[in-house]
PLY file of the C-alpha trace (Angstrom):
ply
format ascii 1.0
element vertex 248
property float x
property float y
property float z
element edge 247
property int vertex1
property int vertex2
end_header
-79.34 53.81 199.24
-78.26 50.33 200.79
-79.55 47.47 197.97
-79.53 43.98 198.58
-80.24 42.97 195.15
-79.31 44.36 191.59
-81.53 43.41 188.69
-80.69 43.23 184.86
-81.95 43.55 181.74
-80.38 40.85 178.88
-80.47 42.37 175.62
-78.35 45.82 175.16
-78.00 45.49 178.97
-75.78 42.69 179.86
-75.44 41.32 176.00
-75.00 43.76 172.85
-77.12 41.96 170.06
-75.53 42.42 166.61
-77.81 41.59 163.68
-74.98 41.70 161.28
-73.82 38.06 163.01
-76.84 36.59 162.12
-76.47 34.49 158.86
-76.71 36.26 155.37
-79.39 35.26 152.83
-80.50 36.54 149.54
-84.27 37.81 149.20
-85.45 39.05 145.90
-81.60 40.08 144.93
-81.23 41.73 148.56
-78.84 40.63 151.00
-80.57 40.35 154.56
-79.10 39.12 158.15
-81.73 36.59 158.96
-82.46 33.42 160.69
-84.70 33.02 157.70
-82.19 30.46 155.77
-81.67 28.42 158.70
-85.34 27.79 159.24
-85.88 27.07 155.47
-83.59 24.11 155.85
-85.67 22.87 158.46
-89.00 23.51 156.71
-88.23 22.14 153.20
-86.98 18.52 155.05
-91.04 18.48 155.16
-92.06 20.91 152.60
-89.76 21.21 149.76
-92.05 23.15 147.61
-91.83 25.90 150.03
-89.44 29.04 149.01
-86.84 30.72 151.22
-88.82 34.14 150.13
-92.14 32.76 151.75
-90.22 31.68 155.20
-88.41 35.00 154.88
-92.07 36.95 154.56
-93.15 34.31 156.95
-90.93 35.32 159.70
-91.36 39.23 158.95
-94.88 38.59 159.40
-94.91 36.36 162.41
-92.91 38.86 164.00
-95.09 41.80 163.47
-98.18 40.04 164.51
-96.41 39.34 167.83
-95.59 42.58 168.17
-98.94 43.94 167.80
-100.56 41.98 170.21
-97.51 42.28 172.93
-98.21 46.27 172.59
-101.78 45.59 173.36
-101.61 44.80 177.08
-97.68 43.75 177.56
-98.91 40.00 177.58
-95.62 38.10 175.95
-96.77 35.89 172.77
-94.38 33.05 173.50
-92.14 31.42 170.89
-94.66 28.08 169.96
-97.38 30.56 169.53
-95.23 32.79 167.33
-93.79 29.81 165.38
-97.53 28.19 164.77
-98.19 31.40 163.66
-95.64 31.40 161.12
-96.96 27.93 159.90
-99.85 29.55 159.07
-98.11 32.57 157.12
-96.64 29.93 155.00
-99.95 27.87 154.27
-98.79 25.38 156.39
-101.70 23.04 157.93
-100.69 22.46 161.41
-102.58 19.61 161.19
-100.14 17.83 158.57
-97.09 19.15 160.30
-94.69 16.23 161.42
-94.19 15.88 165.15
-91.81 18.33 166.73
-91.66 20.69 163.67
-92.39 23.75 165.85
-90.02 22.64 168.37
-86.95 22.18 165.21
-87.98 25.86 164.33
-87.65 27.44 167.71
-84.36 25.63 168.33
-82.86 26.74 165.09
-83.89 30.01 165.52
-82.60 30.10 169.30
-79.28 28.67 168.32
-78.44 31.49 165.46
-79.81 34.66 167.83
-77.36 32.97 170.35
-74.42 33.78 168.45
-75.29 37.28 167.43
-75.36 38.13 171.00
-71.79 39.59 172.36
-71.25 39.86 175.94
-68.49 42.67 176.75
-65.60 41.47 178.31
-65.61 43.67 180.97
-69.38 42.81 182.21
-68.21 39.52 183.78
-65.54 40.63 186.09
-67.95 43.33 187.13
-70.43 40.58 187.72
-68.22 38.66 189.61
-67.52 41.65 192.07
-71.17 42.45 192.76
-72.22 38.86 193.57
-69.99 38.72 196.56
-72.11 41.60 197.90
-75.29 41.45 196.29
-78.19 39.28 194.97
-78.39 39.07 191.15
-80.81 38.56 188.87
-81.90 38.94 185.16
-85.05 40.23 183.86
-85.48 39.88 180.12
-88.25 40.28 177.61
-88.04 37.52 175.13
-90.60 34.80 173.77
-88.20 31.58 174.51
-86.28 31.07 177.78
-83.43 28.68 176.38
-82.22 31.60 174.15
-81.46 33.58 177.27
-80.09 30.69 179.23
-77.90 29.86 176.33
-76.70 33.45 175.94
-75.68 33.65 179.71
-73.99 30.01 179.43
-71.93 31.31 176.64
-70.62 33.99 178.81
-70.12 31.65 181.37
-72.02 34.03 183.84
-75.45 31.79 184.59
-74.40 30.48 187.88
-73.78 33.99 189.13
-77.87 34.90 189.38
-79.99 33.58 191.86
-82.94 34.37 189.29
-83.52 34.48 185.70
-86.88 35.47 184.45
-88.20 35.72 181.28
-91.27 36.85 180.20
-92.50 33.96 178.31
-92.14 31.70 181.76
-94.27 34.66 183.32
-96.55 35.78 180.45
-96.39 39.50 181.20
-93.51 41.89 179.45
-91.52 44.92 180.87
-92.79 47.63 181.71
-95.68 45.44 183.36
-95.49 45.20 187.23
-96.09 41.48 187.06
-92.38 40.57 185.91
-90.67 42.72 188.54
-93.19 41.72 191.04
-92.57 37.88 190.45
-88.89 38.46 190.27
-88.88 40.53 193.56
-90.69 38.01 195.27
-88.85 34.94 194.35
-85.59 36.72 195.73
-87.21 37.92 198.60
-86.08 41.61 198.40
-88.57 44.85 198.46
-88.68 47.27 195.73
-86.55 49.58 197.95
-84.18 46.92 198.17
-83.37 46.64 194.56
-81.41 48.27 191.80
-83.16 47.72 188.26
-80.37 48.29 185.26
-81.52 48.57 181.56
-81.09 50.31 178.53
-84.74 51.33 177.89
-86.26 54.46 179.42
-89.87 53.21 178.46
-89.66 49.68 179.65
-86.39 49.06 182.14
-87.09 51.83 183.78
-90.81 53.11 183.49
-91.65 49.33 184.46
-89.33 49.33 187.88
-90.47 52.74 188.50
-94.13 51.30 188.52
-93.12 48.92 191.31
-90.99 51.40 193.20
-87.43 50.29 192.50
-84.53 52.14 191.44
-83.15 52.37 188.23
-79.81 52.82 186.17
-80.49 53.82 182.79
-77.86 52.42 180.56
-78.18 55.83 178.16
-75.25 55.32 175.82
-75.86 58.12 173.56
-76.61 60.98 176.35
-80.05 61.28 175.28
-82.24 63.58 177.11
-85.30 62.14 178.96
-88.28 63.23 177.16
-90.84 65.70 178.41
-93.37 64.61 181.16
-90.95 61.15 181.58
-89.53 60.53 185.36
-85.82 60.71 185.48
-84.20 57.58 186.47
-82.27 57.20 189.72
-78.77 56.94 187.83
-78.16 58.32 184.20
-74.81 56.09 183.22
-73.04 55.18 179.51
-72.01 52.06 180.53
-72.42 49.26 182.85
-69.10 49.56 184.51
-70.05 52.71 185.79
-72.15 50.73 188.66
-68.90 50.39 190.51
-69.00 53.88 191.47
-72.84 54.02 192.29
-72.62 50.70 194.35
-69.05 51.38 195.77
-67.29 48.53 194.46
0 1
1 2
2 3
3 4
4 5
5 6
6 7
7 8
8 9
9 10
10 11
11 12
12 13
13 14
14 15
15 16
16 17
17 18
18 19
19 20
20 21
21 22
22 23
23 24
24 25
25 26
26 27
27 28
28 29
29 30
30 31
31 32
32 33
33 34
34 35
35 36
36 37
37 38
38 39
39 40
40 41
41 42
42 43
43 44
44 45
45 46
46 47
47 48
48 49
49 50
50 51
51 52
52 53
53 54
54 55
55 56
56 57
57 58
58 59
59 60
60 61
61 62
62 63
63 64
64 65
65 66
66 67
67 68
68 69
69 70
70 71
71 72
72 73
73 74
74 75
75 76
76 77
77 78
78 79
79 80
80 81
81 82
82 83
83 84
84 85
85 86
86 87
87 88
88 89
89 90
90 91
91 92
92 93
93 94
94 95
95 96
96 97
97 98
98 99
99 100
100 101
101 102
102 103
103 104
104 105
105 106
106 107
107 108
108 109
109 110
110 111
111 112
112 113
113 114
114 115
115 116
116 117
117 118
118 119
119 120
120 121
121 122
122 123
123 124
124 125
125 126
126 127
127 128
128 129
129 130
130 131
131 132
132 133
133 134
134 135
135 136
136 137
137 138
138 139
139 140
140 141
141 142
142 143
143 144
144 145
145 146
146 147
147 148
148 149
149 150
150 151
151 152
152 153
153 154
154 155
155 156
156 157
157 158
158 159
159 160
160 161
161 162
162 163
163 164
164 165
165 166
166 167
167 168
168 169
169 170
170 171
171 172
172 173
173 174
174 175
175 176
176 177
177 178
178 179
179 180
180 181
181 182
182 183
183 184
184 185
185 186
186 187
187 188
188 189
189 190
190 191
191 192
192 193
193 194
194 195
195 196
196 197
197 198
198 199
199 200
200 201
201 202
202 203
203 204
204 205
205 206
206 207
207 208
208 209
209 210
210 211
211 212
212 213
213 214
214 215
215 216
216 217
217 218
218 219
219 220
220 221
221 222
222 223
223 224
224 225
225 226
226 227
227 228
228 229
229 230
230 231
231 232
232 233
233 234
234 235
235 236
236 237
237 238
238 239
239 240
240 241
241 242
242 243
243 244
244 245
245 246
246 247
């Protein structure tokens, strides 16, 4: 197939997310990797009686609620909605919050998550070879676009992508067709002219297949496709194998 464009998932495809890079906090005597300590510092400036344990519990609860809502129909729960719910979880009345508190929480969370993203050294040279022959895009399920932009900036590759499409901006998450269709429309390529690369069979591969795109599944463990699943076009262990697929 002669492709014109290559589209990439972000987390655990272009970058690897290492939770152990998150700050360590002690919750009920147990060490946890979490942004809760940084978020607590932000909230405590205005609500000093709020405990770290309450912030940690509120962060987990707001994440669970966002995941519950996303699972219904793949609509994104964007960071402002999630952190507004977080305030309710810790019994803070939004009407009594100082201006900009939700934004401060989102930006603090963003900075810490960005530090936990590792960009493998061999990915940048690969992308620079690809960009000479293909249009490139990122299609990411994430609730706050600035986090994705920061990560790609840190890696020094943001300028290589024609489009960076994040689910909070589109309103829909993979595997919903809308986020793929939006990206293809922006790039002015048809589904048959694009290859999608991602690490999730149920999200990346299934979504690409839904709109008629070929897919490359980064299957690091060499897992078999579950029964009843349509196999990807390509089954690879590492992003570097795209060189052989695309004839670089």
